[in-house]
C-alpha positions in Angstrom: -6.7 -2.5 -49.7 -8.3 -5.8 -50.7 -11.7 -4.2 -50.6 -10.5 -1.6 -53.1 -9.4 -4.4 -55.5 -12.9 -5.7 -55.2 -14.4 -2.3 -55.7 -16.8 -3.6 -58.3 -18.6 -5.7 -55.7 -18.2 -3.2 -52.9 -19.7 -0.4 -54.9 -22.7 -2.4 -55.8 -23.4 -2.7 -52.1 -22.9 1.1 -51.7 -25.6 2.0 -54.2 -27.9 -0.8 -53.2 -31.2 -0.3 -51.5 -32.1 -3.6 -50.0 -35.8 -2.6 -49.9 -35.9 -2.5 -53.6 -37.1 -5.2 -55.9 -34.9 -6.1 -58.9 -37.3 -6.4 -61.8 -36.3 -8.9 -64.5 -39.1 -8.1 -66.9 -39.7 -4.7 -68.6 -43.4 -5.4 -68.9 -43.7 -6.0 -65.2 -41.6 -2.9 -64.5 -43.9 -0.7 -66.6 -46.9 -1.5 -64.4 -45.5 0.9 -61.9 -42.8 2.8 -63.8 -42.0 5.4 -61.2 -41.5 2.9 -58.4 -38.8 0.9 -60.3 -35.3 1.4 -59.0 -33.5 -1.7 -60.3 -34.0 -3.5 -63.6 -32.1 -6.5 -64.9 -32.4 -7.4 -68.6 -29.3 -9.7 -68.6 -28.9 -12.1 -71.5 -32.1 -11.3 -73.3 -30.6 -10.9 -76.8 -31.4 -7.2 -77.0 -29.9 -5.4 -79.9 -31.0 -2.0 -78.6 -32.8 -0.6 -75.6 -36.7 -0.6 -75.8 -38.0 2.9 -75.9 -40.4 2.1 -73.1 -37.5 1.7 -70.7 -37.0 5.5 -70.6 -40.4 5.8 -68.7 -38.5 4.5 -65.7 -37.6 7.9 -64.5 -36.4 6.8 -61.0 -34.3 3.9 -62.2 -31.0 3.7 -60.3 -29.5 0.4 -61.4 -29.7 -1.0 -64.9 -28.1 -4.4 -65.8 -27.8 -5.1 -69.5 -24.9 -7.6 -69.6 -24.7 -10.4 -72.1 -26.9 -8.8 -74.9 -26.1 -7.8 -78.5 -26.5 -4.1 -78.1 -24.5 -2.2 -80.7 -25.5 1.4 -79.8 -27.2 3.4 -77.1 -29.9 5.9 -78.0 -29.5 9.5 -77.0 -32.4 9.0 -74.6 -30.1 7.2 -72.3 -29.2 10.6 -70.9 -32.8 11.1 -69.7 -32.3 8.5 -66.9 -31.3 11.2 -64.5 -31.3 9.1 -61.4 -29.2 6.3 -62.8 -26.3 5.3 -60.4 -25.1 2.1 -62.0 -25.1 1.1 -65.7 -23.8 -2.4 -66.6 -23.2 -3.2 -70.3 -20.6 -6.0 -70.1 -20.3 -8.3 -73.1 -22.3 -6.4 -75.7 -21.3 -5.0 -79.1 -21.0 -1.3 -78.4 -18.6 0.5 -80.8 -19.5 4.0 -79.6 -21.3 5.9 -76.8 -23.6 8.8 -77.4 -22.5 12.2 -76.1 -25.8 12.4 -74.3 -24.4 10.0 -71.7 -23.1 13.2 -70.1 -26.7 13.7 -68.7 -26.2 10.8 -66.2 -25.0 13.2 -63.5 -25.6 10.7 -60.7 -23.9 7.8 -62.3 -21.3 6.2 -60.0 -20.5 2.9 -61.7 -20.2 2.3 -65.4 -19.3 -1.2 -66.7 -18.4 -1.4 -70.4 -16.1 -4.5 -70.3 -15.8 -6.6 -73.4 -17.4 -4.5 -76.1 -16.0 -3.0 -79.3 -15.3 0.5 -78.3 -12.7 2.2 -80.3 -13.2 5.7 -78.8 -15.0 7.5 -76.1 -17.0 10.8 -76.4 -15.3 13.8 -74.9 -18.5 14.3 -72.9 -17.7 11.2 -70.7 -15.5 13.7 -68.7 -18.8 15.4 -67.5 -19.9 12.3 -65.4 -19.0 14.2 -62.3 -20.2 11.6 -59.8 -18.4 8.6 -61.5 -16.4 6.6 -59.0 -15.7 3.4 -61.0 -15.2 2.9 -64.7 -14.6 -0.5 -66.3 -13.4 -0.5 -69.9 -11.2 -3.5 -70.2 -11.3 -5.8 -73.3 -12.2 -3.0 -75.8 -10.3 -1.5 -78.8 -9.5 1.9 -77.4 -6.4 3.5 -78.9 -6.6 6.8 -77.1 -8.6 8.6 -74.4 -10.5 11.8 -75.2 -9.6 15.3 -74.1 -11.5 16.1 -70.9 -11.3 12.5 -69.7 -9.1 13.6 -66.8 -11.9 15.9 -65.5 -13.3 12.8 -63.8 -12.0 14.1 -60.4 -14.2 11.7 -58.3 -13.1 8.6 -60.2 -11.6 6.1 -57.7 -11.2 3.0 -59.9 -10.3 3.0 -63.6 -9.8 -0.3 -65.5 -8.4 -0.1 -69.1 -6.8 -3.5 -69.3 -6.5 -5.2 -72.7 -7.0 -2.3 -75.0 -4.6 -0.9 -77.6 -3.5 2.3 -75.8 0.0 3.5 -76.7 -0.1 6.4 -74.2 -2.2 7.8 -71.4 -3.2 11.5 -71.0 -0.3 13.7 -70.0 -2.5 15.4 -67.4 -3.7 12.1 -65.7 -2.3 13.6 -62.5 -5.4 15.8 -62.4 -7.5 12.6 -61.5 -6.6 13.1 -57.9 -9.3 10.7 -56.6 -7.8 7.7 -58.3 -7.1 4.8 -55.9 -6.8 1.9 -58.4 -5.5 2.3 -62.0 -5.4 -0.8 -64.3 -3.7 -0.5 -67.7 -2.4 -4.0 -68.3 -2.1 -5.5 -71.7 -1.8 -2.3 -73.8 1.1 -0.9 -75.8 2.1 1.9 -73.5 5.7 3.0 -74.0 6.0 5.7 -71.3 4.3 7.1 -68.3 3.7 10.9 -68.0 5.4 12.6 -65.1 2.1 13.8 -63.8 1.1 10.3 -62.8 3.3 10.8 -59.8 0.8 13.3 -58.4 -1.8 10.6 -57.8 -1.1 10.6 -54.1 -4.2 8.5 -53.2 -3.2 5.7 -55.7 -3.0 2.4 -53.9 -3.0 -0.1 -56.9 -1.1 0.5 -60.2 -1.2 -2.3 -62.8 1.0 -1.8 -65.8 2.0 -5.4 -66.7 2.3 -6.4 -70.3 3.1 -3.1 -71.9 6.2 -1.7 -73.6 7.7 0.5 -70.8 11.5 0.9 -70.8 11.7 3.3 -67.9 9.7 4.9 -65.1 9.2 8.6 -64.1 11.9 10.0 -61.8 9.4 11.0 -59.2 7.8 7.6 -58.9 8.7 7.5 -55.2 6.1 10.3 -54.6 3.3 7.7 -54.9 3.3 7.5 -51.1 0.0 5.5 -50.8 1.0 2.8 -53.3 0.4 -0.6 -51.9 0.5 -2.8 -55.0 2.6 -2.1 -58.2 2.6 -4.6 -61.1 5.2 -3.9 -63.8 5.6 -7.5 -65.1 6.3 -8.1 -68.8 7.7 -4.8 -69.9 11.2 -3.8 -71.0 12.3 -1.9 -68.0 16.1 -1.7 -67.7 16.4 0.3 -64.5 14.4 1.6 -61.6 14.4 5.4 -60.7 16.3 6.7 -57.7 14.4 6.8 -54.4 12.3 3.7 -55.3 12.8 2.6 -51.7 10.8 5.6 -50.6 7.5 3.9 -51.6 6.9 3.2 -47.9 3.4 1.8 -48.2 4.3 -0.8 -50.8 3.4 -4.4 -49.9 3.4 -6.1 -53.3 6.0 -5.4 -56.1 6.0 -7.3 -59.4 8.9 -6.7 -61.6 9.2 -10.1 -63.4 10.0 -10.4 -67.1 11.8 -7.2 -67.6 15.4 -6.3 -68.4 16.8 -5.3 -65.0 20.6 -6.0 -64.7 20.7 -4.8 -61.1 18.5 -3.3 -58.3 19.0 0.2 -56.9 20.5 0.9 -53.5 17.9 1.6 -50.9 15.4 -1.1 -51.9 15.8 -2.6 -48.4 13.9 0.5 -47.1 10.6 -1.1 -48.3 9.9 -2.2 -44.8 6.3 -3.2 -45.5 7.0 -5.2 -48.6 5.5 -8.7 -48.4 5.7 -10.0 -52.0 8.5 -9.3 -54.5 8.6 -10.8 -58.0 11.9 -10.4 -59.8 11.6 -13.4 -62.2 13.2 -13.5 -65.6 15.4 -10.4 -65.5 19.2 -10.2 -65.9 20.2 -10.0 -62.3 23.6 -11.3 -61.3 23.4 -10.4 -57.6 21.0 -9.0 -55.0 22.0 -5.9 -53.0 23.4 -6.4 -49.5 20.5 -4.4 -47.9 18.1 -7.0 -49.2 18.0 -8.5 -45.7 16.3 -5.3 -44.5 13.0 -6.3 -46.1 11.8 -7.5 -42.8 8.2 -8.0 -43.8 9.0 -10.0 -46.9 7.0 -13.3 -47.1 7.4 -14.3 -50.8 10.5 -13.8 -53.0 10.7 -14.9 -56.6 14.0 -14.5 -58.4 13.9 -17.5 -60.8 15.3 -17.2 -64.3 18.2 -14.8 -63.5 22.0 -15.2 -63.3 22.6 -15.4 -59.5 25.7 -17.2 -58.5 25.2 -16.6 -54.8 22.9 -14.9 -52.3 23.9 -12.1 -49.9 24.6 -13.1 -46.4 21.9 -10.6 -45.2 19.2 -12.9 -46.7 19.5 -14.7 -43.3 17.6 -11.8 -41.8 14.4 -12.4 -43.9 12.7 -14.1 -40.9 9.1 -13.6 -42.3 10.0 -15.4 -45.6 7.7 -18.4 -46.3 8.2 -18.8 -50.1 11.6 -18.6 -51.8 11.8 -19.2 -55.6 15.3 -19.5 -57.0 14.8 -21.8 -59.9 17.0 -21.5 -63.0 19.9 -19.5 -61.7 23.6 -20.4 -61.4 23.7 -21.2 -57.7 26.3 -23.7 -56.6 25.6 -23.4 -52.8 23.5 -21.5 -50.3 24.9 -19.2 -47.7 25.0 -20.7 -44.2 23.0 -17.8 -42.9 20.0 -18.9 -44.8 19.5 -21.8 -42.3 18.0 -19.3 -39.9 14.9 -18.8 -42.1 12.8 -21.1 -40.0 9.4 -20.0 -41.5 10.2 -21.2 -45.0 7.4 -23.4 -46.4 8.3 -23.6 -50.0 11.8 -23.6 -51.5 12.4 -23.8 -55.3 16.0 -24.5 -56.4 15.6 -26.4 -59.6 17.8 -25.6 -62.6 20.9 -24.5 -60.7 24.4 -26.0 -60.4 24.1 -27.6 -57.1 26.4 -30.7 -56.8 25.4 -31.5 -53.2 22.2 -31.3 -51.3 22.4 -28.0 -49.4 22.7 -28.9 -45.7 21.0 -25.6 -44.7 17.7 -27.0 -46.0 17.6 -29.5 -43.1 16.9 -26.6 -40.7 13.6 -25.9 -42.5 11.5 -28.2 -40.4 8.2 -26.7 -41.6 9.1 -27.1 -45.3 6.2 -28.5 -47.4 7.5 -28.0 -51.0 11.1 -28.6 -52.1 12.3 -28.4 -55.7 15.8 -29.5 -56.6 15.2 -30.8 -60.2 17.8 -30.2 -62.9 20.9 -29.9 -60.7 23.9 -32.1 -60.5 23.0 -34.1 -57.4 24.3 -37.7 -57.2 22.9 -38.6 -53.8 20.4 -37.6 -51.2 21.7 -37.6 -47.6 19.8 -39.6 -45.0 19.2 -36.3 -43.1 16.3 -35.6 -45.4 14.2 -37.5 -42.8 14.3 -34.2 -40.8 11.9 -32.6 -43.4 9.0 -34.4 -41.9 6.4 -31.9 -43.1 7.4 -32.3 -46.7 4.4 -32.8 -49.1 6.0 -32.1 -52.6 9.4 -33.1 -53.6 10.9 -32.6 -57.1 14.2 -34.4 -57.7 14.0 -35.1 -61.5 16.8 -34.6 -63.9 19.7 -35.2 -61.6 22.1 -38.1 -61.6 20.7 -40.0 -58.6 21.6 -43.7 -58.5 19.9 -44.6 -55.2 17.7 -43.2 -52.5 18.3 -43.4 -48.7 16.1 -45.6 -46.6 15.6 -42.6 -44.3 13.6 -41.0 -47.1 10.7 -43.3 -46.3 10.2 -41.3 -43.0 8.6 -38.5 -45.0 5.0 -39.7 -44.3 3.3 -36.5 -45.5 4.5 -36.7 -49.1 1.8 -36.2 -51.8 3.9 -35.7 -54.9 7.3 -37.1 -55.7 9.2 -36.6 -58.9 12.3 -38.8 -59.5 12.1 -39.2 -63.2 15.2 -38.8 -65.5 17.7 -40.2 -63.0 19.8 -43.4 -62.9 17.8 -45.3 -60.2 18.0 -49.1 -60.4 16.1 -49.9 -57.2 13.9 -48.1 -54.7 14.1 -48.3 -50.9 12.4 -51.4 -49.5 10.1 -49.4 -47.3 8.8 -47.3 -50.2 5.3 -48.2 -49.3 5.5 -45.9 -46.3 4.3 -43.0 -48.4 0.7 -43.8 -47.7 -0.6 -40.3 -48.6 1.3 -40.3 -51.9 -0.9 -39.3 -54.8 1.6 -38.8 -57.7 4.8 -40.7 -58.3 7.0 -40.1 -61.3 9.7 -42.7 -61.9 10.0 -42.5 -65.7 13.4 -42.6 -67.5 15.3 -44.6 -64.8 16.7 -48.1 -64.8 14.1 -49.8 -62.7 12.9 -53.4 -63.4 10.8 -54.0 -60.3 8.9 -52.2 -57.5 9.4 -53.1 -53.8 6.7 -55.4 -52.4 5.9 -52.7 -49.8 4.5 -50.6 -52.7 1.1 -52.4 -52.1 0.6 -49.9 -49.3 0.5 -46.9 -51.7 -3.3 -46.9 -51.3 -3.7 -43.2 -52.2 -1.7 -43.2 -55.3 -3.6 -41.8 -58.3 -0.8 -41.3 -60.9 2.2 -43.6 -61.5 4.8 -43.0 -64.2 7.0 -46.0 -64.9 7.8 -45.1 -68.5 11.2 -45.8 -70.1 12.6 -48.1 -67.5 13.6 -51.8 -67.8 10.3 -53.6 -66.8 9.7 -56.9 -68.6 6.4 -57.2 -66.8 4.4 -55.0 -64.4 4.8 -56.4 -60.9 1.7 -57.8 -59.2 1.8 -55.1 -56.6 0.3 -52.9 -59.3 -3.0 -54.6 -58.7 -3.1 -53.3 -55.2 -2.9 -49.6 -56.2 -6.7 -49.4 -56.6 -6.8 -45.6 -56.5 -4.9 -45.3 -59.7 -6.4 -43.1 -62.4 -3.3 -42.8 -64.6 -0.6 -45.4 -65.2 2.2 -44.8 -67.7 4.6 -47.6 -68.6 5.6 -46.6 -72.2 9.1 -47.5 -73.4 9.8 -50.6 -71.4 10.1 -54.2 -72.7 6.8 -55.5 -71.5 5.7 -58.8 -73.0 2.6 -59.3 -71.0 0.5 -57.7 -68.3 -0.6 -59.2 -65.0 -4.2 -60.3 -64.4 -4.1 -58.1 -61.4 -4.6 -55.1 -63.7 -8.3 -55.9 -63.5 -8.3 -54.5 -59.9 -7.6 -51.0 -61.2 -11.3 -50.1 -61.5 -10.8 -46.3 -61.3 -8.2 -46.2 -64.1 -8.9 -43.5 -66.7 -5.6 -43.5 -68.7 -3.1 -46.3 -69.5 0.1 -45.7 -71.5 1.8 -48.8 -73.0 3.4 -47.4 -76.1 6.8 -48.8 -77.3 6.7 -52.2 -75.6 6.5 -55.9 -76.9 2.9 -56.7 -76.0 1.1 -59.2 -78.3 -2.3 -58.9 -76.6 -4.1 -57.8 -73.5 -5.3 -60.0 -70.6 -9.0 -60.7 -70.8 -9.4 -59.5 -67.2 -8.7 -56.0 -68.4 -12.3 -55.9 -69.6 -13.2 -55.0 -66.0 -11.7 -51.6 -66.5 -15.1 -50.0 -67.3 -13.9 -46.4 -66.6 -10.9 -46.5 -68.9 -11.0 -43.7 -71.4 -7.6 -43.5 -73.0 -5.4 -46.5 -74.0 -2.1 -46.1 -75.8 -0.6 -49.2 -77.4 1.4 -47.8 -80.3 4.6 -49.6 -81.4 3.9 -53.0 -79.8 3.3 -56.5 -81.4 -0.5 -56.6 -80.9 -2.2 -59.1 -83.2 -5.6 -59.3 -81.5 -7.7 -58.3 -78.5 -9.7 -60.8 -76.4 -13.5 -60.3 -76.7 -13.7 -59.5 -73.0 -12.0 -56.2 -73.7 -15.3 -54.9 -74.8 -16.0 -54.3 -71.1 -13.9 -51.1 -71.4 -17.1 -49.4 -72.4 -15.9 -45.8 -71.5 -13.0 -45.9 -74.0 -12.8 -42.8 -76.1 -9.3 -43.0 -77.5 -7.3 -46.0 -78.6 -3.9 -45.7 -80.3 -2.8 -48.9 -82.1 -0.4 -47.4 -84.6 2.5 -49.6 -85.7 1.1 -53.0 -84.6 0.9 -56.1 -86.9 -2.9 -56.2 -86.9 -4.7 -57.7 -89.9 -7.6 -56.0 -91.5 -9.8 -58.6 -89.9 -8.3 -57.9 -86.5 -8.9 -54.2 -87.0 -12.5 -54.8 -88.0 -13.1 -56.7 -84.8 -11.6 -54.0 -82.7 -13.8 -51.4 -84.4 -16.8 -53.5 -83.6 -15.7 -53.8 -79.9 -15.5 -50.0 -79.6 -18.1 -48.3 -81.9 -17.9 -45.0 -80.0 -14.2 -44.8 -79.6 -11.7 -42.9 -81.8 -9.2 -45.5 -82.9 -5.9 -44.9 -84.7 -4.3 -47.9 -86.5 
């Protein structure tokens, strides 16, 4: 199936003759015109095809991508041996009817042109297997288009089609059909006759319903219906026995039909942003399901049968109304990623502690007041989101999570951090903004991998000296504190690229900061800055400096402008 989705590349191999030379100069090709099988004139600013090209009577593959071609001459139909024609990224607004003469053509690439219509004669390309027409301006398809019986892949993404031919079911060779990003309001019933169809992409259209016989697409492996207006699924949807990927996100589904659990091969299911209030009890029968996304619905609980989804590795439940998880969910011992942000959890769900292989856990935006010490059981955890809760402290046991790379604790009520916080020696990003912190534990000196640290909107009067030990830092944000000065140890942050110090009480900067030669962005708005030390000129990479709302004199501003002649400065 994956090879089919990459049919563009695969078919190039099919029609390739490795003994052939690809000519990149027409002049060179014309030295032996009848021996030329492949010609590439990519990106040569052509506005039309040179007449001499039609002397290449045995040409099989012609690459014309990235030119300025506005029209093809009728003579294009004389290239009787052509199997591949690539015209991506030109300015074609129309094709000549003589294109019908290309009886051996298998692949036709017309991506990113200005085509508003196709000639009816395109239906006479009887050998055509792949047709790429995305990013054009097509509003309709011509009569006779469905005569392309050998077409296997049809891409019409990002056009302005409002409908597709009622007899599309005649294109019985179709295996992949891409119609994303159009304005299609309904599907013809005949589409259900495409029994070889393996991939159907209809996301970003205006569909409100699906044909009753949709279940007859017995070969369908991937179905993408995201971002439509579908309010219900037809009966028998569970009969799509080959389906492995089903994308139904961003529709208007209030419920799912009975029998969906019969999709025994389904591996990925996207139900994001619908109006679901519950999942059917047979959901647990989706025995092959590996990834389930149901975020942005109205779920208040999960069916007990979810405990049978043993293959599940990713479970996305953000932004629902869950107050707890069913005990049965604890048996999902293959879970790697669990997203529960934006629910109504008041306690840390104890079932989570059974997920010993968990690498990502999101519990942001709930009503948690504490984290139990049992969190130490999640020893594989790499990413932890706990922002926007009501946490007042963290357990010391949390420092056992040695694999953590990203931790978000911003927008809580934390006053202190565990003394062994420096145990997170792999930590790269730490978000502590909008808490009540006034210091960092001395053990923080061991956070040698930390690249981003957010301390904004806390109660810091000065940055602790341990900051100078965090030599991998590239971004440090300490806006909205009550900083009156900065430690000399700031000079150790030689990799720092961004420094945020807005809304503090700084009067100047330490001269040692001139050592920050890689610093590119410095934010000092709403402080009490009156001058900079001359040494600050060492910040030679500075591109952006914000000094708004500081009591700088015109003389002081002039000196700063001289210090940084290539920097954009806002006073």
